[in-house]
C-alpha positions in Angstrom: -24.6 39.9 -21.6 -26.6 43.1 -22.1 -25.9 46.2 -20.2 -28.7 47.1 -17.9 -30.4 50.5 -18.4 -32.3 51.7 -15.3 -35.8 52.8 -16.1 -38.7 53.8 -13.8 -41.4 52.8 -16.3 -41.8 51.8 -19.9 -41.2 54.5 -22.4 -40.7 54.9 -26.1 -37.0 54.4 -25.9 -37.3 51.2 -23.9 -40.7 49.6 -24.7 -39.7 46.3 -23.2 -38.2 47.7 -20.0 -40.3 46.7 -16.9 -41.0 49.0 -14.0 -37.9 48.9 -11.8 -38.2 49.5 -8.1 -35.8 52.0 -6.6 -33.4 50.3 -4.1 -33.9 53.2 -1.7 -37.7 52.7 -1.8 -37.3 49.0 -1.3 -35.0 49.6 1.6 -37.4 52.0 3.2 -40.2 49.5 2.9 -38.2 46.7 4.4 -37.4 48.9 7.4 -40.9 50.3 7.9 -43.1 47.2 7.4 -43.5 44.0 9.4 -42.0 41.3 7.3 -44.2 38.4 8.5 -46.3 36.7 5.8 -49.5 37.3 7.7 -49.0 41.1 7.5 -49.4 41.4 3.7 -52.5 41.1 1.4 -53.5 42.1 -2.1 -56.3 44.4 -3.2 -58.0 44.7 -6.6 -59.0 47.8 -8.5 -62.3 47.7 -6.6 -60.5 48.2 -3.3 -61.4 44.7 -2.0 -59.0 42.1 -0.7 -58.1 39.3 -3.2 -59.0 36.0 -1.6 -56.9 32.8 -1.5 -53.6 34.6 -2.1 -50.5 34.4 0.0 -47.7 37.0 0.2 -44.5 35.4 1.4 -42.2 38.4 1.2 -42.4 42.0 0.0 -40.4 41.3 -3.1 -42.6 38.2 -4.0 -45.7 40.4 -3.5 -44.4 43.1 -5.8 -43.8 40.4 -8.5 -47.5 39.5 -8.5 -48.8 43.1 -8.7 -50.6 43.5 -12.1 -51.4 39.8 -12.6 -55.0 38.7 -12.5 -57.1 40.7 -10.1 -54.1 41.9 -8.2 -53.8 45.7 -8.5 -51.8 46.7 -5.3 -50.1 45.4 -2.3 -51.0 46.4 1.3 -48.9 45.6 4.4 -48.9 46.4 8.1 -46.3 48.7 9.6 -43.9 47.7 12.4 -44.0 48.9 15.9 -42.7 52.5 16.0 -44.0 53.4 12.6 -47.4 54.9 11.7 -49.2 56.5 8.8 -51.8 59.2 8.4 -54.1 58.9 5.4 -55.2 62.3 4.1 -58.2 61.8 1.9 -59.1 65.4 1.3 -59.0 66.2 -2.5 -57.5 69.3 -4.0 -55.2 71.9 -2.7 -56.8 71.9 0.7 -55.7 68.3 1.1 -52.1 69.3 0.3 -52.3 72.1 2.9 -53.5 69.7 5.6 -50.8 67.2 4.8 -48.2 69.9 5.3 -49.8 70.9 8.6 -49.8 67.3 9.9 -46.2 66.7 8.8 -45.1 69.9 10.6 -46.9 68.9 13.8 -45.2 65.5 13.8 -41.8 67.0 13.2 -42.2 69.3 16.1 -42.7 66.2 18.3 -39.4 64.6 17.2 -40.8 62.2 14.7 -39.2 61.0 11.5 -41.6 62.0 8.7 -41.9 61.0 5.0 -44.6 62.4 2.7 -45.9 60.4 -0.3 -48.8 61.3 -2.7 -51.4 58.6 -2.5 -52.0 58.5 -6.2 -55.8 58.3 -6.2 -56.3 62.1 -6.8 -54.5 65.4 -6.2 -54.5 66.3 -2.6 -54.5 62.8 -1.2 -51.4 62.0 0.8 -49.8 59.3 3.0 -47.8 60.9 5.9 -45.4 58.2 7.3 -43.9 58.9 10.7 -41.7 57.1 13.2 -41.0 57.4 16.9 -39.6 54.7 19.2 -42.4 54.9 21.7 -45.3 54.8 19.2 -47.5 51.8 19.2 -50.6 51.6 17.0 -54.0 50.6 18.6 -57.7 51.0 17.6 -59.3 54.3 18.5 -61.1 52.9 21.6 -57.8 51.6 23.2 -55.2 54.1 22.2 -52.7 55.3 24.8 -49.5 57.3 24.8 -48.3 59.0 21.7 -50.8 57.1 19.5 -53.7 58.6 21.6 -52.0 62.0 21.2 -51.8 61.7 17.4 -55.4 60.5 17.2 -56.6 63.5 19.3 -54.8 65.9 17.1 -56.4 64.5 14.0 -59.8 64.6 15.5 -59.4 68.2 16.6 -58.0 69.2 13.1 -60.9 67.6 11.3 -63.3 69.4 13.5 -61.6 72.7 13.1 -61.5 72.6 9.2 -64.9 70.9 9.0 -63.9 67.8 7.1 -65.2 64.2 7.9 -63.2 62.5 10.5 -62.4 59.5 8.4 -60.7 61.7 5.8 -57.8 62.3 8.3 -57.3 58.7 9.4 -54.5 57.2 11.6 -53.8 53.6 10.5 -51.2 50.8 10.3 -52.2 49.1 7.1 -51.0 50.9 4.0 -49.6 50.4 0.6 -45.7 50.2 0.7 -43.8 52.8 -1.2 -42.9 50.3 -3.9 -46.5 49.4 -4.7 -48.5 51.4 -7.2 -51.9 52.7 -6.7 -54.8 50.4 -7.5 -55.3 52.5 -10.7 -51.7 51.9 -11.7 -50.4 55.3 -10.8 -46.8 55.3 -9.5 -45.9 58.1 -7.0 -42.6 59.0 -5.4 -42.1 60.4 -1.8 -40.7 63.9 -1.3 -37.1 64.5 -0.4 -33.8 62.6 -0.5 -34.7 58.9 0.0 -31.2 57.8 1.0 -31.1 60.5 3.7 -34.6 59.6 4.8 -33.4 55.9 5.2 -30.4 57.0 7.3 -32.6 59.1 9.5 -35.1 56.3 10.0 -32.3 53.9 11.1 -31.3 56.5 13.7 -34.8 56.5 15.1 -35.3 52.7 14.7 -31.8 51.1 14.6 -32.9 47.5 14.6 -34.5 45.6 11.7 -38.1 44.8 12.1 -38.8 41.4 13.7 -41.3 39.2 12.0 -44.4 38.9 14.2 -47.8 37.4 13.4 -50.7 39.8 12.9 -52.3 40.7 16.2 -56.1 40.6 16.4 -57.3 44.1 15.5 -60.3 45.7 14.0 -60.6 45.1 10.2 -58.6 47.9 8.5 -59.7 49.4 5.3 -57.4 49.5 2.3 -55.2 52.5 2.1 -56.5 53.9 -1.1 -60.1 55.2 -0.9 -60.6 56.9 -4.2 -64.1 58.1 -5.0 -63.8 57.7 -8.8 -63.7 54.4 -10.5 -60.6 53.9 -12.6 -61.0 54.1 -16.4 -60.7 50.9 -18.3 -57.0 50.0 -18.6 -55.9 53.4 -17.2 -52.4 53.2 -16.1 -52.3 49.4 -16.0 -49.4 49.4 -18.5 -47.1 50.8 -15.9 -47.7 48.1 -13.4 -45.4 45.2 -14.2 -43.9 42.6 -11.8 -40.4 43.0 -10.4 -38.5 40.2 -12.1 -35.4 38.6 -10.7 -33.2 36.3 -12.6 -32.1 32.9 -11.2 -28.6 32.2 -10.0 -26.1 31.0 -12.5 -23.8 29.6 -9.9 -23.0 30.2 -6.2 -20.5 32.8 -5.2 -17.1 31.6 -4.3 -16.6 31.0 -0.6 -14.1 33.8 -0.1 -16.5 36.4 -1.6 -19.4 35.0 0.3 -17.3 35.4 3.5 -16.5 39.0 2.5 -20.2 39.9 2.0 -21.3 38.1 5.2 -18.4 38.8 7.6 -16.6 41.7 5.9 -13.4 39.7 5.7 -11.4 40.8 2.7 -10.2 37.8 0.6 -6.5 37.0 0.4 -4.8 38.7 -2.5 -2.9 41.9 -3.6 -5.2 44.8 -3.0 -2.5 47.5 -2.5 -2.8 50.9 -4.2 0.0 53.4 -4.8 0.0 56.9 -3.5 -1.6 59.9 -5.2 -1.8 63.6 -4.7 -4.6 63.2 -2.2 -3.6 60.1 -0.4 -0.7 57.9 0.7 -0.2 54.3 -0.4 -2.6 51.9 1.2 -2.4 48.1 1.7 -6.1 47.5 0.8 -7.8 49.7 -1.7 -11.5 49.3 -1.3 -12.1 50.2 -4.9 -10.1 47.2 -6.1 -11.9 44.9 -3.6 -15.3 46.1 -4.6 -14.6 45.8 -8.2 -13.4 42.3 -7.8 -16.5 41.4 -5.8 -18.7 42.9 -8.4 -16.9 41.0 -11.1 -17.6 37.8 -9.2 -21.3 38.8 -9.0 -21.4 39.5 -12.7 -20.3 36.0 -13.5 -22.2 34.2 -10.7 -25.5 36.1 -10.7 -25.8 38.2 -13.8 -28.6 40.4 -12.6 -27.7 43.8 -11.1 -30.9 44.1 -8.9 -30.2 40.8 -7.2 -26.5 41.7 -6.8 -27.5 45.1 -5.3 -29.8 43.4 -2.8 -26.8 41.3 -1.6 -24.8 44.5 -1.3 -27.4 46.2 0.7 -27.7 43.3 3.1 -24.0 42.7 3.4 -21.7 43.3 6.3 -21.4 47.0 7.3 -17.7 47.0 6.4 -18.3 45.4 3.0 -18.9 47.3 -0.2 -18.9 50.6 1.7 -18.0 52.8 -1.4 -20.9 51.3 -3.4 -23.3 51.8 -0.5 -22.2 55.4 -0.1 -22.4 56.3 -3.9 -25.7 54.5 -4.4 -27.2 52.2 -6.9 -27.1 54.5 -10.0 -23.4 55.2 -9.6 -22.5 51.6 -8.9 -24.6 50.4 -11.9 -23.1 52.9 -14.4 -19.4 53.0 -13.3 -18.8 49.5 -11.9 -21.4 46.9 -13.0 -21.8 48.0 -16.7 -18.1 48.4 -17.1 -17.5 44.9 -15.8 -20.3 43.5 -18.0 -18.6 44.9 -21.1 -15.4 43.3 -20.0 -17.0 40.0 -19.3 -18.7 40.0 -22.7 -15.2 39.8 -24.3 -14.7 36.4 -22.6 -18.0 34.9 -23.7 -17.8 31.7 -25.8 -18.3 31.7 -29.5 -22.1 31.4 -30.1 -21.3 28.5 -32.5 -19.4 26.7 -29.9 -21.4 24.1 -28.1 -21.3 24.0 -24.3 -19.5 21.1 -22.6 -21.8 18.1 -22.2 -22.6 17.1 -18.7 -22.3 13.3 -18.1 -25.7 12.0 -17.3 -26.3 8.9 -15.1 -26.9 5.6 -16.7 -30.4 5.0 -18.0 -31.1 2.0 -15.7 -30.1 4.2 -12.7 -32.5 6.9 -13.8 -35.4 4.5 -14.2 -34.5 2.8 -10.9 -34.5 6.1 -9.1 -37.9 7.1 -10.6 -39.3 3.7 -9.6 -37.9 4.3 -6.1 -39.6 7.6 -5.8 -42.9 6.1 -6.8 -42.4 3.2 -4.2 -41.4 5.8 -1.6 -44.7 7.6 -2.2 -46.6 4.4 -1.7 -44.6 3.6 1.4 -45.3 6.9 3.2 -49.0 6.0 3.5 -48.1 2.9 5.6 -46.6 4.9 8.5 -48.2 7.5 10.7 -48.2 11.1 9.5 -45.7 12.2 12.2 -43.0 9.8 10.9 -43.5 10.6 7.1 -41.3 13.8 6.9 -38.2 12.0 8.2 -38.9 8.9 6.1 -39.3 10.8 2.9 -36.3 13.0 3.6 -34.0 10.0 4.2 -35.4 8.1 1.2 -35.0 11.1 -1.2 -31.5 11.7 0.0 -30.6 8.1 -0.7 -32.0 8.4 -4.2 -30.3 11.6 -4.8 -27.0 10.0 -3.9 -27.7 7.2 -6.4 -28.3 9.8 -9.1 -25.1 11.7 -8.2 -22.9 8.6 -8.2 -24.6 6.7 -11.1 -24.7 3.4 -9.1 -27.5 1.6 -7.5 -25.5 0.8 -4.3 -24.2 3.8 -2.3 -22.7 4.2 1.1 -25.2 5.6 3.7 -23.3 6.6 6.9 -25.9 7.8 9.4 -23.9 10.8 10.3 -23.7 11.9 6.7 -27.4 11.5 6.3 -27.8 13.6 9.5 -26.0 16.4 7.9 -27.8 16.1 4.6 -31.3 16.0 6.1 -30.9 18.3 9.0 -32.7 15.9 11.3 -32.2 15.9 15.0 -30.6 12.6 15.9 -29.4 9.4 14.5 -32.2 7.3 16.0 -34.6 9.0 13.5 -32.2 8.2 10.6 -31.9 4.5 11.8 -35.7 4.1 12.2 -36.1 5.5 8.6 -33.5 3.1 7.2 -35.3 0.2 8.9 -38.5 1.1 7.2 -36.8 1.6 3.8 -35.0 -1.8 4.0 -36.9 -4.4 2.0 -39.2 -1.8 0.3 -37.0 0.8 -1.4 -34.0 -1.5 -1.5 -31.6 -3.5 0.7 -29.6 -2.1 3.6 -26.2 -4.0 3.6 -24.8 -4.1 7.1 -22.1 -6.7 6.4 -19.9 -4.2 4.7 -19.2 -2.4 7.9 -15.8 -3.3 9.4 -15.0 -2.4 13.0 -11.3 -2.7 12.1 -11.6 -0.1 9.3 -14.0 2.3 10.9 -12.7 5.3 9.0 -13.4 3.9 5.5 -16.4 1.6 5.8 -20.1 2.1 6.6 -23.5 0.7 5.9 -24.5 0.7 2.2 -27.9 0.9 0.7 -28.8 -0.7 -2.7 -32.0 0.4 -4.3 -34.2 -2.0 -6.2 -33.7 -2.2 -10.0 -36.5 -0.8 -12.1 -39.1 -3.6 -13.1 -38.3 -4.8 -16.6 -41.9 -4.9 -17.8 -43.3 -3.9 -21.1 -45.8 -1.6 -19.7 -45.7 2.2 -19.1 -42.4 3.4 -17.7 -42.3 5.8 -14.8 -41.3 9.3 -16.1 -38.5 11.2 -14.4 -39.3 14.2 -12.2 -40.7 17.2 -14.1 -38.3 19.7 -12.4 -34.8 18.9 -11.3 -33.2 21.8 -9.4 -29.7 22.0 -7.9 -29.4 20.7 -4.4 -30.1 23.2 -1.6 -27.3 24.6 0.4 -26.1 22.5 3.3 -27.8 23.3 6.6 -30.9 24.7 5.0 -33.2 21.9 5.9 -32.3 22.3 9.6 -33.6 25.9 9.5 -36.9 25.1 7.8 -40.0 23.5 9.3 -40.1 19.7 9.1 -42.9 19.4 6.5 -41.0 21.7 4.1 -39.1 18.9 2.4 -42.1 16.7 1.6 -44.0 19.8 0.3 -41.0 20.8 -1.9 -40.7 17.3 -3.3 -44.4 17.3 -4.1 -44.0 20.6 -5.9 -41.1 19.2 -8.0 -43.3 16.5 -9.4 -46.2 18.8 -10.3 -46.4 20.5 -13.7 -49.1 22.8 -12.6 -49.5 25.1 -9.5 -51.2 23.3 -6.6 -53.6 24.8 -4.0 -52.5 24.6 -0.4 -55.2 22.0 0.6 -54.4 19.7 -2.4 -50.7 20.1 -1.8 -51.0 19.1 1.9 -52.8 15.9 0.9 -50.3 15.0 -1.8 -47.4 15.7 0.5 -48.7 13.3 3.2 -49.6 15.8 5.9 -52.9 14.0 6.5 -53.3 10.5 7.8 -55.0 9.0 4.8 -55.3 10.2 1.1 -59.0 10.6 1.5 -58.8 12.9 4.5 -59.4 16.6 4.1 -56.7 18.8 5.8 -57.8 20.4 9.0 -57.3 24.0 9.9 -54.2 23.1 11.9 -52.8 21.2 8.9 -53.4 24.0 6.5 -51.7 26.4 8.8 -48.7 24.1 9.2 -48.5 23.7 5.4 -48.8 27.5 4.9 -46.0 28.2 7.4 -43.7 25.7 5.7 -44.5 27.0 2.2 -43.7 30.6 3.3 -40.4 29.3 4.6 -39.7 27.6 1.3 -40.5 30.8 -0.6 -38.1 32.9 1.6 -35.5 30.2 0.9 -36.1 30.7 -2.9 -37.5 27.1 -3.4 -41.1 27.9 -4.0 -43.3 30.7 -5.3 -47.0 31.5 -5.3 -49.0 32.9 -8.2 -51.9 35.4 -8.2 -54.5 32.7 -7.7 -52.8 31.2 -4.6 -51.3 28.2 -6.3 -47.8 27.0 -5.4 -45.1 25.7 -7.6 -41.4 24.9 -7.3 -38.8 27.6 -8.1 -35.1 28.3 -8.1 -34.7 31.9 -6.9 -31.9 33.8 -5.2 -31.7 33.5 -1.4 -30.9 36.4 0.8 -27.7 36.7 2.8 -29.7 36.1 6.0 -31.0 32.8 4.8 -27.6 31.7 3.8 -26.1 32.8 7.0 -28.6 30.9 9.1 -28.1 27.7 7.1 -24.3 28.0 7.4 -24.6 28.4 11.1 -26.9 25.4 11.5 -24.7 23.3 9.4 -21.6 24.3 11.5 -23.4 23.4 14.7 -24.4 19.9 13.4 -20.9 19.4 11.9 -19.2 20.0 15.2 -21.4 17.4 17.0 -20.9 14.9 14.1 -17.2 15.3 14.0 -16.8 14.8 17.7 -19.0 11.7 17.6 -17.1 10.4 14.5 -13.7 10.9 16.2 -14.9 9.0 19.3 -16.3 6.2 17.1 -13.1 5.8 15.1 -11.1 5.8 18.2 -13.1 2.9 19.5 -14.6 4.8 22.5 -17.9 3.5 23.6 -20.2 5.8 25.5 -21.5 4.7 28.9 -25.1 4.9 27.7 -24.4 2.5 24.8 -22.6 0.1 27.0 -25.3 0.2 29.6 -27.9 -0.4 26.9 -26.1 -3.4 25.6 -25.7 -4.9 29.1 -29.4 -4.3 29.7 -30.5 -6.1 26.5 -28.2 -9.0 27.2 -29.5 -9.3 30.8 -33.1 -9.2 29.6 -32.4 -11.9 27.0 -30.8 -14.1 29.6 -33.8 -13.6 32.0 -36.2 -14.6 29.2 -34.2 -17.7 28.4 -34.0 -18.8 32.0 -37.7 -18.3 32.3 -38.4 -20.5 29.3 -36.0 -23.2 30.4 -37.8 -23.4 33.8 -41.1 -24.2 32.2 -42.3 -27.7 32.1 -42.5 -29.5 28.7 -46.4 -29.5 28.8 -46.4 -25.7 29.5 -44.0 -25.1 26.6 -46.1 -27.2 24.2 -49.2 -25.4 25.3 -47.7 -22.0 24.7 -46.2 -23.1 21.4 -49.6 -24.3 20.2 -51.3 -21.1 21.4 -48.8 -18.9 19.7 -48.9 -21.0 16.5 -52.7 -20.7 16.4 -52.5 -16.9 17.0 -50.0 -16.6 14.2 -52.1 -18.6 11.7 -55.1 -16.5 12.4 -53.2 -13.3 11.5 -53.4 -11.7 8.0 -50.4 -11.9 5.7 -49.4 -8.3 6.5 -49.6 -8.9 10.2 -47.6 -12.0 9.9 -44.9 -10.1 8.0 -44.8 -7.3 10.6 -44.5 -9.8 13.5 -41.7 -11.7 11.8 -39.8 -8.5 11.1 -40.3 -7.3 14.6 -39.0 -10.5 16.1 -36.0 -10.5 13.8 -35.1 -6.9 14.7 -35.3 -7.8 18.4 -33.0 -10.8 17.9 -30.6 -8.5 15.9 -30.5 -6.0 18.7 -29.6 -8.8 21.1 -26.7 -9.8 18.9 -28.3 -12.9 17.4 -27.7 -13.5 13.7 -30.9 -14.3 11.8 -29.3 -16.8 9.5 -27.6 -18.7 12.3 -30.9 -18.7 14.2 -32.7 -20.1 11.2 -30.2 -22.9 10.5 -30.2 -23.9 14.2 -34.0 -24.1 14.1 -33.8 -26.3 11.0 -31.3 -28.6 12.5 -33.4 -29.0 15.7 -36.5 -30.3 13.8 -36.7 -34.1 13.5 -37.2 -35.4 9.9 -40.7 -36.7 10.6 -41.8 -33.5 12.0 -40.1 -31.6 9.2 -42.1 -33.7 6.6 -45.3 -33.2 8.5 -44.8 -29.4 8.7 -44.1 -29.3 4.9 -47.3 -31.3 4.1 -49.4 -29.1 6.5 -48.0 -25.9 5.0 -48.6 -27.2 1.5 -52.2 -28.0 2.3 -52.9 -24.6 3.8 -51.1 -22.9 0.9 -53.5 -24.7 -1.5 -56.5 -23.5 0.4 -55.6 -19.9 -0.2 -56.9 -17.9 -3.1 -54.7 -17.1 -6.0 -54.2 -13.5 -4.8 -53.4 -14.6 -1.3 -50.9 -17.1 -2.6 -49.0 -14.4 -4.5 -49.0 -12.1 -1.5 -47.8 -14.9 0.7 -44.9 -15.8 -1.6 -43.9 -12.1 -2.0 -43.9 -11.6 1.7 -41.8 -14.6 2.4 -39.3 -13.6 -0.4 -39.0 -10.1 1.0 -38.4 -11.4 4.5 -35.7 -13.8 3.4 -34.0 -11.3 1.2 -34.1 -8.7 3.9 -32.5 -10.8 6.6 -30.0 -12.7 4.5 -32.0 -15.9 4.2 -32.6 -17.8 0.9 -35.5 -16.7 -1.2 -37.6 -19.2 -3.3 -36.3 -17.8 -6.5 -32.8 -18.8 -5.7 -31.5 -22.2 -6.7 -29.5 -23.0 -3.6 -31.4 -23.7 -0.4 -30.2 -23.2 3.1 -31.3 -26.7 4.0 -28.8 -28.1 1.5 -26.0 -26.3 3.3 -26.5 -28.3 6.5 -24.1 -31.1 7.4 -25.4 -34.4 6.3 -27.0 -36.6 9.0 -29.2 -39.7 8.8 -32.3 -37.7 9.4 -31.4 -35.2 6.6 -30.6 -38.1 4.2 -34.0 -39.7 5.0 -35.8 -36.4 4.4 -34.0 -36.0 1.1 -35.4 -39.3 -0.1 -39.0 -38.1 0.3 -40.9 -36.4 -2.6 -40.0 -32.7 -2.7 -42.4 -30.6 -4.8 -44.2 -30.9 -8.1 -41.2 -31.6 -10.2 -40.4 -34.8 -8.3 -44.0 -35.9 -8.4 -44.1 -35.3 -12.1 -40.9 -37.3 -12.7 -42.2 -40.2 -10.6 -45.5 -40.1 -12.6 -43.6 -40.2 -15.9 -41.5 -43.1 -14.7 -44.6 -45.1 -13.7 -46.2 -44.4 -17.1 -43.1 -45.6 -18.8 -43.3 -48.9 -16.9 -46.9 -49.3 -17.9 -46.0 -48.8 -21.6 -43.2 -51.4 -21.3 -45.6 -53.9 -19.6 -48.2 -53.4 -22.4 -45.6 -54.0 -25.0 -44.4 -57.2 -23.4 -48.0 -58.5 -23.2 -48.6 -57.8 -26.9 -45.4 -59.6 -27.8 -46.5 -62.7 -25.8 -50.0 -62.6 -27.3 
């Protein structure tokens, strides 16, 4: 593991070292700018906005600087912070910048001066005051109007154009280079400036969408065009390495809550101090060692330190990044290098799931993509999330049949209630696989549940479905509960794409529109963009300089981890209480009332049917039969499934209902029905015949009936009766007819042979 050498830009000693952003500059930008995604945009070297680009966060925006047309990043300041753009070249501009800064300081403002970078004499004067609120020139009030009046008067006194002393809220952050590639540094001690800024504005900026304002110019208004390639070599993206593994829970708790892990952290007495129970140097060294092994990137680790609890890593925060890097991180890196494995030693092989399981999961994901277009767009996110979670479980266990407790799926998906989970399982049953409900035992409630068995991959000789192009580690628990609902389907779509996708194309492929041929509306595009920005902040997606999105595995901030953990804790408390009540056999009053209402309604319907006359019953049966015959095969399947589900909710077993119906039909009527169905089946086209057989097979398999491909029939399991025996003597299918035909032909041959012998 190499030792990181801090460098501000490329030089002869380190030609491959990228431009590293100072942690103090990054912290100042994070405290001064509005973090909402709509507050950022890119400009090119011609000082025009780069279209079709999205900036999810400040760090993500800095990574794209220098790629394609992107030359600089521009953002909007938070409430309480403003900036004065001094665009007067030469020493006179420097003099005016000092005058403006002095005037602001005399009015109790926090002030930070930064050279613009366009030319000597051009400056950005940042200032902060709690009561400052930016507004356009025509609507300024309060301190904003006072600053504007001062700048107008100063420009008139020194006889410079008014727009060369401009008050604005859109400006390049301190970390972003100039559009020409020049990198400038603010004046003064940056760490002290950050501490002073936090005294003026103690709270972090709250993300808020961009308010309707007049169109602001970019912050750099240089008069001279940049030379070809001038300074572009210094503009390189800020690169962050991916996580190697998650931090251990005790150290995560230390960074989030400031709770020191259990252990021996005592330090003996010295000349300047007495013995202490907890030595912060030992604790911080151990925490840094954990980050060396888990993260491996000092900048990512320092971001976690800066965002950690106020009582965590206090010495490192006080000494600063350079000290921590030189005396803590690098020393631990050298120590960790001694424990590295031999380069010739092969890593431990991870056991992969069986090949048939991998192919079955790939086929299941393809079937799930087809299934999502059969339901309304509002139901697709939940359906896809439950389906993919089941397939992920199959991959983890290496078996086609896995338990699927509704409450576990609730925790994994972050959905709101179990009714949504149950509805998704009903839709998946019969298409993605089979939902087995007979394995649930009310006696062993703590160890049994429903199980879902996905379909095996079709054993055809054609093209096999390839596995996903990108297989990242599973997200942290509780994360989906904090993200917008379409985030999961968008993320899954990004995983299967090998190239970046435009937002409109991505919205269609993720199923955010009603049909695949629909173009996403403005509202749909806005919904997709908000979900993609949330995914980017969670480290699961990234955007390139052309506005294309792709999947990613990036470090998440402490805030994202903390929100996910809190959401998971809230859901877990509800699930555990419900699970305890269920295992104790406690039935809620609502569930009992619902069961009584269904039972009463079923009894009312049966009483109404029994009170009808035989003629009325026959008329209704004929009308419903005619209505059913006129339906399409898809409509018939949906109606049969709906009736079966209604009977199941009423406590009626579908197999018992089917057998009872078979026994109630007289033999003559049974034969007549069979012949009529055979005639209607022969009238169908070959395609309709195949669809009809497949629909019946799915229905019988889904509800525990006997499919046609099985050898044993449900009719054969009935107790023998004279009517059944009589029906069994009748011709049954093509095989019996062929056998009878061959037997008759044999008799004819025998008769012809006898006649020849007599003749």
